[in-house]
N, C-alpha and C positions, 0 to 999 in steps of 0.2 A: 331108535334114530327117529329124529324129526326132519322131515323133507320140507324145504323152504322155497318159495318162489318170491323174488323181489321184482316188484313193478314200480319202475321209476324212470321218468324220461331223462334225467340228468345222469349220464354214465358215471360221473366222477362220485356222485352221492352213492349211487349203486354199488360201485366198487368199494367205498368206504364202509357201507354196511354189510358188504360180503366178507371183507376183512375182519370185521368185528366178529361174524359168526364162524369164520374159519379157525379162530382161536377158541372155540368153546367146544365141549365134548358132546358126542351124540346129536350133532347138528349138521345137516348136509343141504347146501344150496344147489338145487337140481335145476334151476334157469333164473334167467333175468330177462325181463321185457321192458321196453320202452313206450309201449302203447297197449291201449285196452284190448284191441284184438289179440296182439301177441300175447297178453297175459290169459285171455280165454282159451287161446290155443294150446298154452303150456298146462293150464289146469285140466283141460279135456284129456291130454296125453299123459301127463305125469301124475295127476291127482295127489297134489302135495297136501301136507298136513296143515301148513301155515302159509298165509299170503301177507307179505309187507306190502302195503299198497299206499301209494301216493295219491292225493286227492286230485290234483290238476295232471291228467294225462292228455297227450294232444287229441285224442279221439273220444274220450270218456270222463265224465266226472266220477271220482272214485267212489262216491257213495251210491252212484247209479250201478256201477260195474259190481258192487257186492251181490245184488240181487240176481243179476244174470249168470255170475260166478257160481252161486249156489244152487242155481238151477241146473247147471252142469254137474257140479259135485257138492251135495248137500252138507258133507261133513267138513268143509272147508273152514277154518278159523282165519280171522283177519286182524291184523293189527296195522292201524293207519299211522303212517309216517309223513307229515306234510308241514309246510309253512303256513298253510292256512289256519287263520285265528278267528274266523266267523263262527259264532255261538251255534247258528243253525246247522252248520255242517257237523259239529260236534253232536248235537242233538239227535240228528239224523242218523250219524252213524252208531250211537248208542242205541237207538231203537232197533237198527239192524244187527245188534248183539255182536259188535266188534270186542276183541279182548282187551285192547288198549288203544290210546290215541296219544301219539307223540309229537311233539312240535319241534321242527328242525330250527336250529342244528341240535342234533341229540348227542350228548356226552356218551362216552364209552361206559360210564358207570351206569347211567340210567338204562341205556340199551341193554346192557348185561342184567340189570335187575329185572326188567320187563320179560325178557326172553327167559330167564331162569325160572320166574315165577309161571310163566306159561308151561315150561316143562314140569315143574313140580305139580301144577294142577293135572296134567295128562297122566303123571305117574300115579298120582293119588286115585284118580278115576280108574286107572287099570287095576289097582290093587283092591278095590272095593266092589264087590257085587251088589251090596245094599247100602245105602246111605242113612245116617241120621243126622239131627240139626246141627250137631257139632261139625261134622264133616262139610255140610253144606255152607255152613259159616266160613269155613276155612277156604272152600272152594271160592266163595263169592267175596270174601274179604269186606263184607259190608255190615257184619253184625257188630252192634255196640257192645254186646256182652263178650263176643269174642276179644275185641280190642281191649276191654277192661281186663280180662282174665290174663291176656299176654302182659299188660301193664303191671298186673298184681304178681305175675310169676317171677319178675326179677327179684333177686336176693337183696336183703338189707343192705344198704351202702352202696348200691348200684343204680345209678341215675339214668334214665333213658337217654336225655339230651348229650349228657357226657359220654355215655356209651356209643351213641351215633357219632359224636365227634372222633373218638379214637378209632372206631372202625373206618371213618371216612379217610383219616389220615393213613392208616395202615394200608388200605386198598388203593389209595391214589398215588402212593409213593413206593414203588418197587424195592424196598429195602428192609432191612431189619430195624428194630427199634429197641433201645433199652428203656427201662421205666424212667431214668432221669430224662433222656431225650423226649419221650412222650409228655413228661410232666411238664417241661417247658413249652411243649408245642400247644398243651390245651390250658396252661395256665394253673397247674396243679402242683401239689408236692409229689416227690417220686413215689412215697408210700401210696398215695392215692391212685397215681398212674398204674402202679404195678397190680393194684387191686382190680382194676379195669382190664389189664392185660391178661391176668390169670384167669379172670372170668371168661375171657374169650377163648382161651386155651381150654377150659373145662366143656365149653359148648361147642368145641371142634371149629370154631371160626379162626382160630390162629394156633400156631405152633411154637415152641420154645426150644432153644439150643443154647448149651453152655459154651461160651467164648473165653478160651484160655490165652488170649493174646497177651495179657500182662501176667507175669509169674507171680502166682501167689493170690491173684485177685480175679477169679473167674466172674465173668458177666452174663446174666441171663439176657439173650437176644430173642425178640419176639418177630415172628413173620406171619403175614396174613396168609390165610388157606384160601 
């Protein structure tokens, strides 16, 4: 279970982010704060795993709060969520070892991707007592060789750009897809669309069910996982 504190002076945005998190597994929002002092108090009391931090709080600049927060609890991880677009704030945040930097408004898809990546990294670190370069590259997601190997790992006939499109449509629309429907959506033939859908099933990113709605003509329907 990942325990999270949200530091955001706009309660509406804080509630939206909390709603995003409530829908995720193994995530627990243990507190929300509207000021830097409230945030530091929560960190001292609750010792959360992760802080979702706005840059502009009434009494603190978020980049200044990070250092104080880690003096209280050194194991704290931080994701910045802010409307601030000044390059110097991003640079300072990166030097302070934040996990990610999200610019408002944050879509549900982007939010989920970042939180899931954080969860995956924590799980990977818990599983390993010793590291090798491959694991380090995966954790930091910055190695050109890692990116290249992932690109090369796709089977023949599967293009990464098209695959991303198919995944995007499946994840953004909460419905099932037939190969014909997906082909029309991405501008390809039904056969091509089926190849990508079946690949997602093989990799565990989708599931398939037989639809017997029309007698004698069962249809394969694909659902995002």
